[in-house]
N, CA, C, O and the ligand as a Tripos MOL2 file, in Angstrom:
@<TRIPOS>MOLECULE
protein
  293   291    74     0     0
PROTEIN
NO_CHARGES

@<TRIPOS>ATOM
      1 N         -66.6900   23.9250    7.6210 N.3       1 MET1
      2 CA        -66.4080   23.5750    9.1100 C.3       1 MET1
      3 C         -64.8530   23.6410    9.1950 C.2       1 MET1
      4 O         -64.0950   23.3410    8.2720 O.2       1 MET1
      5 N         -64.4960   24.0610   10.3890 N.am      2 PRO2
      6 CA        -63.0200   24.2030   10.6390 C.3       2 PRO2
      7 C         -62.2710   22.8730   10.6900 C.2       2 PRO2
      8 O         -62.8650   21.8420   11.0050 O.2       2 PRO2
      9 N         -60.9200   22.8870   10.3710 N.am      3 ILE3
     10 CA        -60.2060   21.6950   10.5260 C.3       3 ILE3
     11 C         -59.1050   22.0480   11.6370 C.2       3 ILE3
     12 O         -58.4650   23.0980   11.5850 O.2       3 ILE3
     13 N         -58.9360   21.1080   12.6300 N.am      4 PHE4
     14 CA        -57.9670   21.3120   13.6740 C.3       4 PHE4
     15 C         -56.9900   20.2450   13.7770 C.2       4 PHE4
     16 O         -57.2410   19.0850   13.4540 O.2       4 PHE4
     17 N         -55.8680   20.6440   14.2310 N.am      5 GLU5
     18 CA        -54.8490   19.5610   14.5320 C.3       5 GLU5
     19 C         -54.8840   19.2880   15.9940 C.2       5 GLU5
     20 O         -54.9500   20.1520   16.8680 O.2       5 GLU5
     21 N         -54.8300   17.8930   16.1880 N.am      6 TYR6
     22 CA        -54.7980   17.4870   17.6040 C.3       6 TYR6
     23 C         -53.5560   16.6030   17.8270 C.2       6 TYR6
     24 O         -52.9850   16.0000   16.9180 O.2       6 TYR6
     25 N         -53.1990   16.5820   19.0990 N.am      7 LEU7
     26 CA        -52.1630   15.6450   19.5090 C.3       7 LEU7
     27 C         -52.6400   14.7370   20.6550 C.2       7 LEU7
     28 O         -52.9890   15.1970   21.7420 O.2       7 LEU7
     29 N         -52.6400   13.4450   20.3640 N.am      8 CYS8
     30 CA        -53.1350   12.4940   21.3100 C.3       8 CYS8
     31 C         -52.0940   12.3640   22.4980 C.2       8 CYS8
     32 O         -50.9010   12.1890   22.2520 O.2       8 CYS8
     33 N         -52.5640   12.4500   23.7610 N.am      9 LYS9
     34 CA        -51.7020   12.3050   24.8080 C.3       9 LYS9
     35 C         -51.4960   10.7950   25.1940 C.2       9 LYS9
     36 O         -50.6150   10.4160   25.9660 O.2       9 LYS9
     37 N         -52.3440   10.0340   24.6150 N.am     10 ASP10
     38 CA        -52.2120    8.5770   24.9130 C.3      10 ASP10
     39 C         -51.3000    7.8840   24.0650 C.2      10 ASP10
     40 O         -50.4840    7.1300   24.5950 O.2      10 ASP10
     41 N         -51.3190    8.0450   22.6650 N.am     11 CYS11
     42 CA        -50.5570    7.2970   21.8100 C.3      11 CYS11
     43 C         -49.4830    8.2850   21.1360 C.2      11 CYS11
     44 O         -48.5950    7.8500   20.4020 O.2      11 CYS11
     45 N         -49.6190    9.5400   21.4170 N.am     12 GLY12
     46 CA        -48.5790   10.5360   20.8870 C.3      12 GLY12
     47 C         -48.7310   10.8590   19.4870 C.2      12 GLY12
     48 O         -47.9360   11.6400   18.9650 O.2      12 GLY12
     49 N         -49.6540   10.3460   18.8410 N.am     13 GLN13
     50 CA        -49.8990   10.6180   17.4510 C.3      13 GLN13
     51 C         -50.6770   12.0030   17.2200 C.2      13 GLN13
     52 O         -51.5750   12.3630   17.9810 O.2      13 GLN13
     53 N         -50.2720   12.7300   16.1380 N.am     14 ALA14
     54 CA        -50.9150   13.9290   15.7790 C.3      14 ALA14
     55 C         -51.8740   13.6430   14.6490 C.2      14 ALA14
     56 O         -51.5940   12.8180   13.7800 O.2      14 ALA14
     57 N         -52.9030   14.2620   14.6560 N.am     15 PHE15
     58 CA        -53.8910   14.0430   13.6140 C.3      15 PHE15
     59 C         -54.7580   15.2930   13.2660 C.2      15 PHE15
     60 O         -54.9040   16.1890   14.0970 O.2      15 PHE15
     61 N         -55.2810   15.3410   12.1370 N.am     16 GLU16
     62 CA        -56.1810   16.5060   11.8360 C.3      16 GLU16
     63 C         -57.6240   16.0100   11.7840 C.2      16 GLU16
     64 O         -57.8550   14.8690   11.3840 O.2      16 GLU16
     65 N         -58.5880   16.8200   12.1700 N.am     17 LYS17
     66 CA        -59.9320   16.4350   12.1670 C.3      17 LYS17
     67 C         -60.8050   17.5710   11.9090 C.2      17 LYS17
     68 O         -60.6200   18.6420   12.4870 O.2      17 LYS17
     69 N         -61.7800   17.3900   11.0440 N.am     18 ILE18
     70 CA        -62.7620   18.4620   10.8360 C.3      18 ILE18
     71 C         -63.8910   18.3430   11.8780 C.2      18 ILE18
     72 O         -64.5290   17.2990   12.0200 O.2      18 ILE18
     73 N         -64.1030   19.4290   12.5810 N.am     19 VAL19
     74 CA        -65.1490   19.4060   13.6380 C.3      19 VAL19
     75 C         -66.1710   20.4940   13.3200 C.2      19 VAL19
     76 O         -65.8710   21.5100   12.6930 O.2      19 VAL19
     77 N         -67.3650   20.2360   13.7710 N.am     20 PRO20
     78 CA        -68.4190   21.2370   13.4280 C.3      20 PRO20
     79 C         -68.2560   22.5700   14.1980 C.2      20 PRO20
     80 O         -68.7400   23.5920   13.7120 O.2      20 PRO20
     81 N         -67.6330   22.6020   15.3100 N.am     21 ARG21
     82 CA        -67.5400   23.7610   16.1380 C.3      21 ARG21
     83 C         -66.0740   23.8820   16.5840 C.2      21 ARG21
     84 O         -65.3520   22.8870   16.6570 O.2      21 ARG21
     85 N         -65.6560   25.0980   16.8750 N.am     22 TYR22
     86 CA        -64.3280   25.3020   17.4440 C.3      22 TYR22
     87 C         -63.9990   24.5790   18.8190 C.2      22 TYR22
     88 O         -62.8820   24.1660   19.1320 O.2      22 TYR22
     89 N         -65.0320   24.5010   19.5120 N.am     23 ASP23
     90 CA        -64.8110   23.8280   20.8200 C.3      23 ASP23
     91 C         -65.3500   22.3630   20.8820 C.2      23 ASP23
     92 O         -65.5580   21.7910   21.9520 O.2      23 ASP23
     93 N         -65.5490   21.8280   19.7250 N.am     24 SER24
     94 CA        -65.9840   20.4030   19.7290 C.3      24 SER24
     95 C         -64.9400   19.5670   20.1700 C.2      24 SER24
     96 O         -63.7690   19.8700   19.9430 O.2      24 SER24
     97 N         -65.2860   18.4330   20.8460 N.am     25 SER25
     98 CA        -64.2300   17.4950   21.2960 C.3      25 SER25
     99 C         -63.9720   16.5920   20.0550 C.2      25 SER25
    100 O         -64.7290   16.5270   19.0860 O.2      25 SER25
    101 N         -62.8320   15.9180   20.2030 N.am     26 ALA26
    102 CA        -62.3660   14.9640   19.1950 C.3      26 ALA26
    103 C         -61.7390   13.7440   19.8070 C.2      26 ALA26
    104 O         -61.0980   13.8330   20.8540 O.2      26 ALA26
    105 N         -61.9080   12.6300   19.1890 N.am     27 ASP27
    106 CA        -61.3110   11.4120   19.5640 C.3      27 ASP27
    107 C         -60.1520   11.1740   18.7130 C.2      27 ASP27
    108 O         -60.1370   11.5820   17.5510 O.2      27 ASP27
    109 N         -59.1620   10.5210   19.2440 N.am     28 CYS28
    110 CA        -57.9380   10.1950   18.4820 C.3      28 CYS28
    111 C         -58.4150    9.1860   17.3480 C.2      28 CYS28
    112 O         -59.1660    8.2370   17.5710 O.2      28 CYS28
    113 N         -57.9140    9.4940   16.1700 N.am     29 ILE29
    114 CA        -58.2390    8.5720   15.0230 C.3      29 ILE29
    115 C         -57.4860    7.3270   15.0560 C.2      29 ILE29
    116 O         -57.8260    6.3440   14.3980 O.2      29 ILE29
    117 N         -56.3360    7.3640   15.9140 N.am     30 HIS30
    118 CA        -55.5160    6.1730   16.0350 C.3      30 HIS30
    119 C         -55.9690    5.2600   17.0990 C.2      30 HIS30
    120 O         -56.0510    4.0620   16.8310 O.2      30 HIS30
    121 N         -56.2860    5.7050   18.3260 N.am     31 CYS31
    122 CA        -56.6270    4.8390   19.3770 C.3      31 CYS31
    123 C         -57.9870    5.1730   20.0190 C.2      31 CYS31
    124 O         -58.3600    4.5640   21.0210 O.2      31 CYS31
    125 N         -58.7210    6.1290   19.4510 N.am     32 ASN32
    126 CA        -59.9250    6.4230   19.9090 C.3      32 ASN32
    127 C         -59.9780    7.1050   21.3300 C.2      32 ASN32
    128 O         -61.0440    7.1650   21.9420 O.2      32 ASN32
    129 N         -58.9030    7.5740   21.7980 N.am     33 SER33
    130 CA        -58.7440    8.2120   23.1340 C.3      33 SER33
    131 C         -59.3330    9.6070   22.9520 C.2      33 SER33
    132 O         -59.1940   10.2940   21.9390 O.2      33 SER33
    133 N         -60.0450    9.9660   24.1160 N.am     34 GLU34
    134 CA        -60.5310   11.3580   24.2350 C.3      34 GLU34
    135 C         -59.5280   12.2270   24.7740 C.2      34 GLU34
    136 O         -59.7610   13.4300   24.8940 O.2      34 GLU34
    137 N         -58.2810   11.6520   25.1560 N.am     35 ASN35
    138 CA        -57.3230   12.4510   25.8090 C.3      35 ASN35
    139 C         -56.4440   13.1670   24.7570 C.2      35 ASN35
    140 O         -55.2730   12.8300   24.5840 O.2      35 ASN35
    141 N         -56.9990   14.1060   24.0980 N.am     36 VAL36
    142 CA        -56.2610   14.7790   22.9920 C.3      36 VAL36
    143 C         -56.1660   16.1690   23.2700 C.2      36 VAL36
    144 O         -57.0300   16.7150   23.9550 O.2      36 VAL36
    145 N         -55.1440   16.8290   22.7770 N.am     37 GLU37
    146 CA        -54.8110   18.2380   22.9860 C.3      37 GLU37
    147 C         -54.8980   18.9690   21.5590 C.2      37 GLU37
    148 O         -54.1660   18.6540   20.6210 O.2      37 GLU37
    149 N         -55.7860   19.8890   21.5000 N.am     38 LYS38
    150 CA        -55.9350   20.6430   20.3250 C.3      38 LYS38
    151 C         -54.5960   21.6000   20.1210 C.2      38 LYS38
    152 O         -54.1960   22.3390   21.0200 O.2      38 LYS38
    153 N         -54.0270   21.5050   18.9750 N.am     39 GLN39
    154 CA        -52.9220   22.3090   18.6430 C.3      39 GLN39
    155 C         -53.3090   23.6720   18.1660 C.2      39 GLN39
    156 O         -54.4640   23.8660   17.7870 O.2      39 GLN39
    157 N         -52.4370   24.6070   18.1600 N.am     40 LEU40
    158 CA        -52.7340   25.8940   17.6150 C.3      40 LEU40
    159 C         -53.0650   25.7460   16.1020 C.2      40 LEU40
    160 O         -52.4180   25.0380   15.3300 O.2      40 LEU40
    161 N         -54.0890   26.4570   15.7860 N.am     41 SER41
    162 CA        -54.5560   26.4480   14.3670 C.3      41 SER41
    163 C         -53.5570   27.0610   13.4850 C.2      41 SER41
    164 O         -52.6890   27.7370   14.0380 O.2      41 SER41
    165 N         -53.5280   26.9440   12.2150 N.am     42 VAL42
    166 CA        -52.8070   27.6220   11.3030 C.3      42 VAL42
    167 C         -53.0700   29.1190   11.3360 C.2      42 VAL42
    168 O         -52.1960   29.9800   11.2300 O.2      42 VAL42
    169 N         -54.3920   29.3380   11.4990 N.am     43 PHE43
    170 CA        -54.7610   30.7380   11.5220 C.3      43 PHE43
    171 C         -54.2090   31.5290   12.7640 C.2      43 PHE43
    172 O         -53.7960   32.6860   12.6810 O.2      43 PHE43
    173 N         -54.2410   30.7980   13.9180 N.am     44 ALA44
    174 CA        -53.6720   31.4160   15.1580 C.3      44 ALA44
    175 C         -52.2710   31.6690   14.9810 C.2      44 ALA44
    176 O         -51.8520   32.7660   15.3500 O.2      44 ALA44
    177 N         -51.3900   30.7480   14.4250 N.am     45 ILE45
    178 CA        -50.0770   30.9460   14.2030 C.3      45 ILE45
    179 C         -49.7210   32.1010   13.2880 C.2      45 ILE45
    180 O         -48.7870   32.8710   13.5130 O.2      45 ILE45
    181 N         -50.5460   32.1720   12.2170 N.am     46 ALA46
    182 CA        -50.3750   33.2710   11.2680 C.3      46 ALA46
    183 C         -50.5830   34.5760   11.9150 C.2      46 ALA46
    184 O         -49.8420   35.5390   11.7190 O.2      46 ALA46
    185 N         -51.6390   34.5850   12.7160 N.am     47 ALA47
    186 CA        -52.0150   35.8850   13.4610 C.3      47 ALA47
    187 C         -50.9080   36.3370   14.4000 C.2      47 ALA47
    188 O         -50.5090   37.5010   14.4260 O.2      47 ALA47
    189 N         -50.4240   35.3560   15.1770 N.am     48 SER48
    190 CA        -49.3420   35.7510   16.1170 C.3      48 SER48
    191 C         -48.0340   36.1080   15.4650 C.2      48 SER48
    192 O         -47.3220   36.9870   15.9500 O.2      48 SER48
    193 N         -47.6880   35.4220   14.3390 N.am     49 SER49
    194 CA        -46.4750   35.8910   13.6740 C.3      49 SER49
    195 C         -46.6810   37.2610   13.0500 C.2      49 SER49
    196 O         -45.7150   38.0160   12.9390 O.2      49 SER49
    197 N         -47.9170   37.6270   12.6290 N.am     50 LYS50
    198 CA        -48.1220   38.9920   12.1670 C.3      50 LYS50
    199 C         -47.9150   39.9740   13.2630 C.2      50 LYS50
    200 O         -47.3740   41.0550   13.0300 O.2      50 LYS50
    201 N         -48.3190   39.6450   14.4310 N.am     51 ASP51
    202 CA        -48.1690   40.5640   15.5970 C.3      51 ASP51
    203 C         -46.7280   40.7730   15.8630 C.2      51 ASP51
    204 O         -46.3370   41.9250   16.0500 O.2      51 ASP51
    205 N         -45.8970   39.7830   15.8980 N.am     52 SER52
    206 CA        -44.4820   39.9320   16.2430 C.3      52 SER52
    207 C         -43.7700   40.6700   15.0570 C.2      52 SER52
    208 O         -42.7980   41.3900   15.2870 O.2      52 SER52
    209 N         -44.2420   40.4950   13.8200 N.am     53 ALA53
    210 CA        -43.5980   41.2170   12.6650 C.3      53 ALA53
    211 C         -43.8500   42.7640   12.8640 C.2      53 ALA53
    212 O         -43.0030   43.6080   12.5720 O.2      53 ALA53
    213 N         -45.0500   43.0470   13.3710 N.am     54 ALA54
    214 CA        -45.3830   44.3790   13.6200 C.3      54 ALA54
    215 C         -44.5400   45.0120   14.6450 C.2      54 ALA54
    216 O         -44.1870   46.1880   14.5550 O.2      54 ALA54
    217 N         -44.2050   44.2140   15.6500 N.am     55 ASP55
    218 CA        -43.2300   44.6850   16.7090 C.3      55 ASP55
    219 C         -41.9190   45.0220   16.2130 C.2      55 ASP55
    220 O         -41.2700   45.9680   16.6600 O.2      55 ASP55
    221 N         -41.4890   44.1860   15.2070 N.am     56 ALA56
    222 CA        -40.0850   44.3650   14.5590 C.3      56 ALA56
    223 C         -40.0760   45.4600   13.6860 C.2      56 ALA56
    224 O         -39.0440   46.1230   13.5900 O.2      56 ALA56
    225 N         -41.1380   45.7690   12.9910 N.am     57 GLY57
    226 CA        -41.1320   46.7670   11.9410 C.3      57 GLY57
    227 C         -41.9000   47.9360   12.3170 C.2      57 GLY57
    228 O         -41.8300   48.3410   13.4770 O.2      57 GLY57
    229 N         -42.6380   48.5310   11.4430 N.am     58 CYS58
    230 CA        -43.3240   49.7530   11.8380 C.3      58 CYS58
    231 C         -44.4070   49.6170   12.8040 C.2      58 CYS58
    232 O         -45.2060   48.6930   12.6590 O.2      58 CYS58
    233 N         -44.5170   50.3990   13.7300 N.am     59 SER59
    234 CA        -45.4960   50.2200   14.8050 C.3      59 SER59
    235 C         -46.8770   50.9520   14.4100 C.2      59 SER59
    236 O         -47.9280   50.7810   15.0280 O.2      59 SER59
    237 N         -46.7360   51.7180   13.3890 N.am     60 ARG60
    238 CA        -48.0270   52.4420   13.0340 C.3      60 ARG60
    239 C         -48.7060   51.7990   11.9360 C.2      60 ARG60
    240 O         -49.9370   51.8160   11.9280 O.2      60 ARG60
    241 N         -48.0490   51.2190   10.9800 N.am     61 CYS61
    242 CA        -48.8470   50.6020    9.8540 C.3      61 CYS61
    243 C         -48.6840   49.1020    9.7930 C.2      61 CYS61
    244 O         -49.3260   48.4530    8.9670 O.2      61 CYS61
    245 N         -47.8660   48.5420   10.6210 N.am     62 GLY62
    246 CA        -47.7150   47.0310   10.6260 C.3      62 GLY62
    247 C         -46.7430   46.5500    9.5090 C.2      62 GLY62
    248 O         -46.6720   45.3410    9.2880 O.2      62 GLY62
    249 N         -46.0290   47.3840    8.8280 N.am     63 ALA63
    250 CA        -45.1800   46.9340    7.7550 C.3      63 ALA63
    251 C         -44.0760   46.1470    8.4890 C.2      63 ALA63
    252 O         -43.6270   46.5240    9.5710 O.2      63 ALA63
    253 N         -43.6600   45.0370    7.8520 N.am     64 PRO64
    254 CA        -42.6630   44.2400    8.4300 C.3      64 PRO64
    255 C         -41.2670   44.8430    8.5450 C.2      64 PRO64
    256 O         -40.4630   44.4410    9.3850 O.2      64 PRO64
    257 N         -41.0020   45.8140    7.6820 N.am     65 GLU65
    258 CA        -39.8480   46.5130    7.7600 C.3      65 GLU65
    259 C         -40.0430   48.0260    7.7670 C.2      65 GLU65
    260 O         -40.8560   48.5390    6.9990 O.2      65 GLU65
    261 N         -39.2700   48.7970    8.6710 N.am     66 PRO66
    262 CA        -39.6100   50.2750    8.7970 C.3      66 PRO66
    263 C         -39.5950   50.9390    7.4490 C.2      66 PRO66
    264 O         -40.4140   51.8240    7.2050 O.2      66 PRO66
    265 N         -38.6310   50.5260    6.4900 N.am     67 GLY67
    266 CA        -38.5680   51.2260    5.1920 C.3      67 GLY67
    267 C         -39.7900   50.9830    4.3300 C.2      67 GLY67
    268 O         -39.9830   51.7070    3.3530 O.2      67 GLY67
    269 N         -40.6470   49.9790    4.6470 N.am     68 MET68
    270 CA        -41.8930   49.7430    3.8270 C.3      68 MET68
    271 C         -43.0630   50.5100    4.4680 C.2      68 MET68
    272 O         -44.1990   50.3810    4.0130 O.2      68 MET68
    273 N         -42.8070   51.2850    5.4890 N.am     69 CYS69
    274 CA        -43.8780   52.0170    6.0230 C.3      69 CYS69
    275 C         -44.4470   52.9960    5.0940 C.2      69 CYS69
    276 O         -43.7010   53.8030    4.5380 O.2      69 CYS69
    277 N         -45.7500   52.9890    4.8740 N.am     70 GLY70
    278 CA        -46.3460   53.9680    3.9710 C.3      70 GLY70
    279 C         -46.7760   55.2990    4.6830 C.2      70 GLY70
    280 O         -47.2830   56.2540    4.0930 O.2      70 GLY70
    281 N         -46.5130   55.2400    6.0170 N.am     71 MET71
    282 CA        -47.1090   56.3600    6.8310 C.3      71 MET71
    283 C         -45.8880   57.1390    7.4950 C.2      71 MET71
    284 O         -46.0580   57.8210    8.5060 O.2      71 MET71
    285 N         -44.6660   57.0050    6.8850 N.am     72 MET72
    286 CA        -43.5750   57.7210    7.3600 C.3      72 MET72
    287 C         -43.6120   59.1670    6.9650 C.2      72 MET72
    288 O         -44.1850   59.5640    5.9500 O.2      72 MET72
    289 N         -42.9770   59.9340    7.8120 N.am     73 ASP73
    290 CA        -43.0280   61.4500    7.5620 C.3      73 ASP73
    291 C         -42.2560   61.8390    6.2620 C.2      73 ASP73
    292 O         -42.1950   63.0170    5.9090 O.2      73 ASP73
    293 ZN        -54.3400    8.1430   20.2660 Zn       74 ZN74
@<TRIPOS>BOND
     1     1     2 1
     2     2     3 1
     3     3     4 2
     4     3     5 am
     5     5     6 1
     6     6     7 1
     7     7     8 2
     8     7     9 am
     9     9    10 1
    10    10    11 1
    11    11    12 2
    12    11    13 am
    13    13    14 1
    14    14    15 1
    15    15    16 2
    16    15    17 am
    17    17    18 1
    18    18    19 1
    19    19    20 2
    20    19    21 am
    21    21    22 1
    22    22    23 1
    23    23    24 2
    24    23    25 am
    25    25    26 1
    26    26    27 1
    27    27    28 2
    28    27    29 am
    29    29    30 1
    30    30    31 1
    31    31    32 2
    32    31    33 am
    33    33    34 1
    34    34    35 1
    35    35    36 2
    36    35    37 am
    37    37    38 1
    38    38    39 1
    39    39    40 2
    40    39    41 am
    41    41    42 1
    42    42    43 1
    43    43    44 2
    44    43    45 am
    45    45    46 1
    46    46    47 1
    47    47    48 2
    48    47    49 am
    49    49    50 1
    50    50    51 1
    51    51    52 2
    52    51    53 am
    53    53    54 1
    54    54    55 1
    55    55    56 2
    56    55    57 am
    57    57    58 1
    58    58    59 1
    59    59    60 2
    60    59    61 am
    61    61    62 1
    62    62    63 1
    63    63    64 2
    64    63    65 am
    65    65    66 1
    66    66    67 1
    67    67    68 2
    68    67    69 am
    69    69    70 1
    70    70    71 1
    71    71    72 2
    72    71    73 am
    73    73    74 1
    74    74    75 1
    75    75    76 2
    76    75    77 am
    77    77    78 1
    78    78    79 1
    79    79    80 2
    80    79    81 am
    81    81    82 1
    82    82    83 1
    83    83    84 2
    84    83    85 am
    85    85    86 1
    86    86    87 1
    87    87    88 2
    88    87    89 am
    89    89    90 1
    90    90    91 1
    91    91    92 2
    92    91    93 am
    93    93    94 1
    94    94    95 1
    95    95    96 2
    96    95    97 am
    97    97    98 1
    98    98    99 1
    99    99   100 2
   100    99   101 am
   101   101   102 1
   102   102   103 1
   103   103   104 2
   104   103   105 am
   105   105   106 1
   106   106   107 1
   107   107   108 2
   108   107   109 am
   109   109   110 1
   110   110   111 1
   111   111   112 2
   112   111   113 am
   113   113   114 1
   114   114   115 1
   115   115   116 2
   116   115   117 am
   117   117   118 1
   118   118   119 1
   119   119   120 2
   120   119   121 am
   121   121   122 1
   122   122   123 1
   123   123   124 2
   124   123   125 am
   125   125   126 1
   126   126   127 1
   127   127   128 2
   128   127   129 am
   129   129   130 1
   130   130   131 1
   131   131   132 2
   132   131   133 am
   133   133   134 1
   134   134   135 1
   135   135   136 2
   136   135   137 am
   137   137   138 1
   138   138   139 1
   139   139   140 2
   140   139   141 am
   141   141   142 1
   142   142   143 1
   143   143   144 2
   144   143   145 am
   145   145   146 1
   146   146   147 1
   147   147   148 2
   148   147   149 am
   149   149   150 1
   150   150   151 1
   151   151   152 2
   152   151   153 am
   153   153   154 1
   154   154   155 1
   155   155   156 2
   156   155   157 am
   157   157   158 1
   158   158   159 1
   159   159   160 2
   160   159   161 am
   161   161   162 1
   162   162   163 1
   163   163   164 2
   164   163   165 am
   165   165   166 1
   166   166   167 1
   167   167   168 2
   168   167   169 am
   169   169   170 1
   170   170   171 1
   171   171   172 2
   172   171   173 am
   173   173   174 1
   174   174   175 1
   175   175   176 2
   176   175   177 am
   177   177   178 1
   178   178   179 1
   179   179   180 2
   180   179   181 am
   181   181   182 1
   182   182   183 1
   183   183   184 2
   184   183   185 am
   185   185   186 1
   186   186   187 1
   187   187   188 2
   188   187   189 am
   189   189   190 1
   190   190   191 1
   191   191   192 2
   192   191   193 am
   193   193   194 1
   194   194   195 1
   195   195   196 2
   196   195   197 am
   197   197   198 1
   198   198   199 1
   199   199   200 2
   200   199   201 am
   201   201   202 1
   202   202   203 1
   203   203   204 2
   204   203   205 am
   205   205   206 1
   206   206   207 1
   207   207   208 2
   208   207   209 am
   209   209   210 1
   210   210   211 1
   211   211   212 2
   212   211   213 am
   213   213   214 1
   214   214   215 1
   215   215   216 2
   216   215   217 am
   217   217   218 1
   218   218   219 1
   219   219   220 2
   220   219   221 am
   221   221   222 1
   222   222   223 1
   223   223   224 2
   224   223   225 am
   225   225   226 1
   226   226   227 1
   227   227   228 2
   228   227   229 am
   229   229   230 1
   230   230   231 1
   231   231   232 2
   232   231   233 am
   233   233   234 1
   234   234   235 1
   235   235   236 2
   236   235   237 am
   237   237   238 1
   238   238   239 1
   239   239   240 2
   240   239   241 am
   241   241   242 1
   242   242   243 1
   243   243   244 2
   244   243   245 am
   245   245   246 1
   246   246   247 1
   247   247   248 2
   248   247   249 am
   249   249   250 1
   250   250   251 1
   251   251   252 2
   252   251   253 am
   253   253   254 1
   254   254   255 1
   255   255   256 2
   256   255   257 am
   257   257   258 1
   258   258   259 1
   259   259   260 2
   260   259   261 am
   261   261   262 1
   262   262   263 1
   263   263   264 2
   264   263   265 am
   265   265   266 1
   266   266   267 1
   267   267   268 2
   268   267   269 am
   269   269   270 1
   270   270   271 1
   271   271   272 2
   272   271   273 am
   273   273   274 1
   274   274   275 1
   275   275   276 2
   276   275   277 am
   277   277   278 1
   278   278   279 1
   279   279   280 2
   280   279   281 am
   281   281   282 1
   282   282   283 1
   283   283   284 2
   284   283   285 am
   285   285   286 1
   286   286   287 1
   287   287   288 2
   288   287   289 am
   289   289   290 1
   290   290   291 1
   291   291   292 2
@<TRIPOS>SUBSTRUCTURE
     1 MET1         2 RESIDUE 1 A MET
     2 PRO2         6 RESIDUE 1 A PRO
     3 ILE3        10 RESIDUE 1 A ILE
     4 PHE4        14 RESIDUE 1 A PHE
     5 GLU5        18 RESIDUE 1 A GLU
     6 TYR6        22 RESIDUE 1 A TYR
     7 LEU7        26 RESIDUE 1 A LEU
     8 CYS8        30 RESIDUE 1 A CYS
     9 LYS9        34 RESIDUE 1 A LYS
    10 ASP10       38 RESIDUE 1 A ASP
    11 CYS11       42 RESIDUE 1 A CYS
    12 GLY12       46 RESIDUE 1 A GLY
    13 GLN13       50 RESIDUE 1 A GLN
    14 ALA14       54 RESIDUE 1 A ALA
    15 PHE15       58 RESIDUE 1 A PHE
    16 GLU16       62 RESIDUE 1 A GLU
    17 LYS17       66 RESIDUE 1 A LYS
    18 ILE18       70 RESIDUE 1 A ILE
    19 VAL19       74 RESIDUE 1 A VAL
    20 PRO20       78 RESIDUE 1 A PRO
    21 ARG21       82 RESIDUE 1 A ARG
    22 TYR22       86 RESIDUE 1 A TYR
    23 ASP23       90 RESIDUE 1 A ASP
    24 SER24       94 RESIDUE 1 A SER
    25 SER25       98 RESIDUE 1 A SER
    26 ALA26      102 RESIDUE 1 A ALA
    27 ASP27      106 RESIDUE 1 A ASP
    28 CYS28      110 RESIDUE 1 A CYS
    29 ILE29      114 RESIDUE 1 A ILE
    30 HIS30      118 RESIDUE 1 A HIS
    31 CYS31      122 RESIDUE 1 A CYS
    32 ASN32      126 RESIDUE 1 A ASN
    33 SER33      130 RESIDUE 1 A SER
    34 GLU34      134 RESIDUE 1 A GLU
    35 ASN35      138 RESIDUE 1 A ASN
    36 VAL36      142 RESIDUE 1 A VAL
    37 GLU37      146 RESIDUE 1 A GLU
    38 LYS38      150 RESIDUE 1 A LYS
    39 GLN39      154 RESIDUE 1 A GLN
    40 LEU40      158 RESIDUE 1 A LEU
    41 SER41      162 RESIDUE 1 A SER
    42 VAL42      166 RESIDUE 1 A VAL
    43 PHE43      170 RESIDUE 1 A PHE
    44 ALA44      174 RESIDUE 1 A ALA
    45 ILE45      178 RESIDUE 1 A ILE
    46 ALA46      182 RESIDUE 1 A ALA
    47 ALA47      186 RESIDUE 1 A ALA
    48 SER48      190 RESIDUE 1 A SER
    49 SER49      194 RESIDUE 1 A SER
    50 LYS50      198 RESIDUE 1 A LYS
    51 ASP51      202 RESIDUE 1 A ASP
    52 SER52      206 RESIDUE 1 A SER
    53 ALA53      210 RESIDUE 1 A ALA
    54 ALA54      214 RESIDUE 1 A ALA
    55 ASP55      218 RESIDUE 1 A ASP
    56 ALA56      222 RESIDUE 1 A ALA
    57 GLY57      226 RESIDUE 1 A GLY
    58 CYS58      230 RESIDUE 1 A CYS
    59 SER59      234 RESIDUE 1 A SER
    60 ARG60      238 RESIDUE 1 A ARG
    61 CYS61      242 RESIDUE 1 A CYS
    62 GLY62      246 RESIDUE 1 A GLY
    63 ALA63      250 RESIDUE 1 A ALA
    64 PRO64      254 RESIDUE 1 A PRO
    65 GLU65      258 RESIDUE 1 A GLU
    66 PRO66      262 RESIDUE 1 A PRO
    67 GLY67      266 RESIDUE 1 A GLY
    68 MET68      270 RESIDUE 1 A MET
    69 CYS69      274 RESIDUE 1 A CYS
    70 GLY70      278 RESIDUE 1 A GLY
    71 MET71      282 RESIDUE 1 A MET
    72 MET72      286 RESIDUE 1 A MET
    73 ASP73      290 RESIDUE 1 A ASP
    74 ZN74       293 GROUP 0 **** ****
């Protein structure tokens, strides 16, 4: 089961919770509020940083640095 990080809008506490589904709701473990906001998962952050690295480096192979490109002429 995936684990997600939430931020409670009522008490301001962040917490992690294992939920059965990606879109499952979660209650704050501190105050039991349902007014929580799911934070970006570690996987999503890693995926987005990989995209920006591809922008800065080789656009063809995704290497972080142009010199690392294995597809250069
Ligand atoms: Zn709370």
